[in-house]
N, C-alpha and C positions, 0 to 999 in steps of 0.2 A: 841753369848751368851755363858757364861761359867757357868757350874753348873752340877747338876745331878738330875735325876728323878727316881722315884720308880714305878715299875709295879708289879702286882701280879695276879696269877690265883688261886682262893680260892675255893676248893672243899670240899665235905664232908669227903673225905679220906685223901687227901694231899693238901698242899699249896706250890706253887712256888713263891718266891719273888726275884726280880731282881733290881739291881741298875745300871743305865746306865749313863755314864759321857759324857757330851757334851762340846767339845772344838772347837771353830771356825767352827761349822757346822758338825763336825765329831762325830758320836756317837760310844761309846765303852762300852760294858758290863764289869763292873769291880767287880761285886759281885752277885752271885746267890746262893740261898739256897733252900733246900726242907725241909718241915716240915710236921709232922703227925698232921693233923688239930685237931683231937680229944684229943690230949695231952695238949691243951691249953684251959683255961676257957673262954677266950675272945680273939678277934683279936688284941687288944691293947698289950697284953702280948707278942704275937708273933712279932708284928711290932717293939716293943721296943727292943726285943732281936736282930732282924735283924739290926736295926739302930746302936746298939752298935757295931756290927760287921763291918758295913761300916765305922764308926768312927775309929775303931782300924786299919783299912786298910788305913786311912788317906784320905778318899774320900771327906769328908766334914761334916759339922755339920747338915745342914738342906737341904732336897731336895727342888727343885723349884716347883715340881708338883708330883702328884701320881695318878695312875689309878688302881683300883682293880676290877677284874672280879669276881663276886660272883654268887654262885649257888642258886638263889632264886629271887623272885620278888622285885623290887625296887620302892618305893613310896616316892617322894620328897627327893631323895638321902638318904633314910633310907632303909636298907635291913634286913629282917628277913630270915636268911638262912634256906633253906628247910631241910637240913640234918645235921645241927649243931645248938646247942643252943646259937647262937650268934645273937646279933643285931649290925649292923654296920651303923654308921651315919657319912657322909662325913664331916659335920660341926664340929662334936665332934672330929674327927681325925685331922682336920685342927687346931683346938684349942689346943689339947693335944700335938701334935708333931710339931707345928709351921711350917706346910707345907702350902704355900700360896694357892695352888689350889689342891683339892682332888676330884676325881670323882669315883663314883661307877657305874659299868656297868654290865649288865647281862652276865654271863659267856659265853653263846653261842652267844651273840652279838659280843664278842671279837673273838670267833672262826670264825665268819663270816668276821670280819675285817681282820683276818689273812689269809684268803683264797687267796687274791690277791697277797700276798707276797711269796706264796709257789712256789718252782720250781716243774717241772713235776716229778722229782725224789722222791718227798714227797707224791705223789699220786699213789695209786694202782687202776687201772681202771677195774671195773666190767662190764661196758657196755659203749662203745665209743659213741653210739647214733649218733644223728645229732644235735650238739649244735647250738642254735640260739643266736647270739650276742645280748646283751642288754635285753634279756628276763630274767624273774625271776630265782633265784637260791634258794635253801634251804639247810641248814646245820642241821644235827641231830646227836645225839650221846648218847649211853648208857654208863654210868659209875656208880657212886654211885646213880645217878638218870638218867633221860632222858631229854636232852636239845634240844631245837629247835630254830633256828633263820632264818629269811628270808633275802634275798638280793635283793633289788630293784634298778634298774638303774636310776640314777638321776644326772643331771648336770655333765655328763661325767664320773661318777664313780658309783660303787655299794655302796649303803647305807644299813647298817644292821638294821633290825627290830626285836627286841626281842619278845619272846612269852613264854607262859607256856603250850605249846601244848603237853608236856609230861604228862599232867594231863587230857588229853582227854580220853573219854571212850575207853576201849578195845573192839574191834570188832572181835569176833571169826569168823573163816572162814570154820570150819568143825566140826564134832561131837566131836572129841577129844578136840578141843579148846572150844567148848561149855561146856564140863565137867570141863575144867580148869577154865572157868569163874564162874561156879557154886561153885567150890571149893574155889576160892578167894573171891567170894561174901559173903560166910559164915564167912570168916575170917576178911574182911575189910569193907563190905557193898559196898561202891562205889569202882569200880575196874578201875583204870586208867591204861593207857598203861605202865606207869612207874612201876607198880606193877609186870610187866613181863620183860620189857626191861630195865634192870639195873642189877647191881651185886646182890642186894637182890632179884630182880625179877627172876633171873636165879635160885636162891635158892628156891623161891616159886614154880617154875616149877618142879624142881627136887623132892621136897617134895610131890607135887601133884602126880607125876608119881609113887612115892613110895607107894602110897595108893593102888596101884594095885599089890602089892607084892604077893598076893595069887596065881597069875598066874605064878610067878617065885619064887617058894619056896626055891630054892637053894641059893638065894641072901640074905645076911645079911643086915638089914636095916642100912643105913648110917646116922649118926647124923652130921648136918652141923652147922656152925656158921650162924648168921643172914645174913651175906654177905659171902656166901660160894662159890662165883664164881670161885676163883682160885682152890679150892679143886675139884669142879665139872669138871673144865677144865683138871686138872691132871688125874682124874678118867676116863674121856672120851678119852683123847688123848694118855695117857701113859699106862693106864691099861685096856682100852677097856671095861669099866664097862657098861653094856647094858642100864641101866637107865640113867646114865650120858650122854651116846651117844645120847639117844633119847631126853633127855632134851636139849642138844645142838642143835639137829636138829630142835626141836620145837621152840627154841629161835630164830634161824636163819630164820625160815619160818615166824614167827610173825614179826620179824625185817624187813624183806623184804616187807611184806604186808603193814606195817605201813609207811615205806619209800615211797612206791608207793602211799599211801593215801595222804601223804604230797605233793608229786609231782603233783598229780591231783588237790589238793586243791588250789595250787598256779600256776598251769600250768607251772611248772618250766622247761622250754625248754632249759635253759642254764646250767642245772646241778643240781644233788643231791650229796651232800658231806657228807659222813658218817664219823664222828669224834668220840670223846669220848675215854675212856680208854680201852674198851673191843674190839672194832672192829679190831685194829691193831694186837691184840694178837690172834685173831681167823681168820686171813685173809685167810688162806688156806681153812678153813671151808666155809667162805663166797664165795670163788671161786669155790666151788664144784657145785654150781648151784641152791641150794634150795632157797637162798636169792633172786636171780634174777627171778626165776620162780614165786615166790610169789609176787615180785614187779610188774611183767608184767601181772599177773592174774587179770585183771580188766574188764572181759567180753567184751562188745562192744568197750572198749577203750584200749584193749590189744595192738593193732598195734601202737597206739600213744605212749604207754609206751616204746616201742622198740626204739623210737627216742630220749628218754631222757638220757643224759649222767649220769652215776653213778660212783662216785669215792670214795675210802676210803682214809682218811687223815692219813698218817703213821707217821707224825711228832707229838710226844706227847706234844710238847710245843706250839702248835698253839694258844691256848688261851693266853699264856704269850706273844706271838708275837703281837697279836692284842691289848692287854692291853698296851704294850710298845709303840706301834704306837700311841695309843690314849694319853698316858701320854706325849709324845713329842708334840703332836698337841696342847694339852691344855696348855702347857708351852709356846706356841707362836712360835713353831719351825716347821712349816709345811714343 
């Protein structure tokens, strides 16, 4: 088959779109662009711009298929994105752009699909553990939100199962985290784990810790953007700001505990894969030990937790890799 297909990884902050050309069974990426998601009123405006670029490159007029990874729940191929005011409908995209087959897929389901394609060099291992072949795996990752997907062995390969486990209740593990929960409950009512384990969540944690400024009067209160994760990281790692450093410690501890909870929930003996935009940027912090200490701190099941492999996905395009793999599959090219 000759033609090209479109894949995309659509997040609340950024979107990656890619066109891959297929000739006699060989696939070659011929166009890839990054877009700031919030600069577009709807996804169609972005896709229209991308397709104009592909046509200018002489790739072709219409793709044979498309797969888009979206950050949000999908019902009958319609998605309301969690962190964008967009509604995406695969049937509407098919009609508007004359693409024969269009599929929407949960963003962390495509992350899960991409795991099998990664070389070892794209993984940073926090705990080698004792992997058990064909047992469950789980992928999770903090970025604009918190994504989670499971991987179950079936018919000789891993099949991804999407979830909205990022909206599970936050479970505090000590008195400081109890106070964090109380602070966030006054602000949001229901406190999901995503209110902490995300870019905006790190901002929430920093702002909570600033409420204790009376004990550190020499510090000037810092005003952050709603998603001030990059600013907090800079304050912590480059300026040794004590509140930013504590916010990062707390973030990592809660991240590790949550990853451990997911590993227990699925008994994921063949690996936990931490992806998302934040983890690769703070990999040195994750390696310090606070993440794994909280991961393993499960009382009577602590010894079991030591056997579960834990890896950080360092490839920022893993979601796009999974979407590309699926776009090719639905075009009839397994």
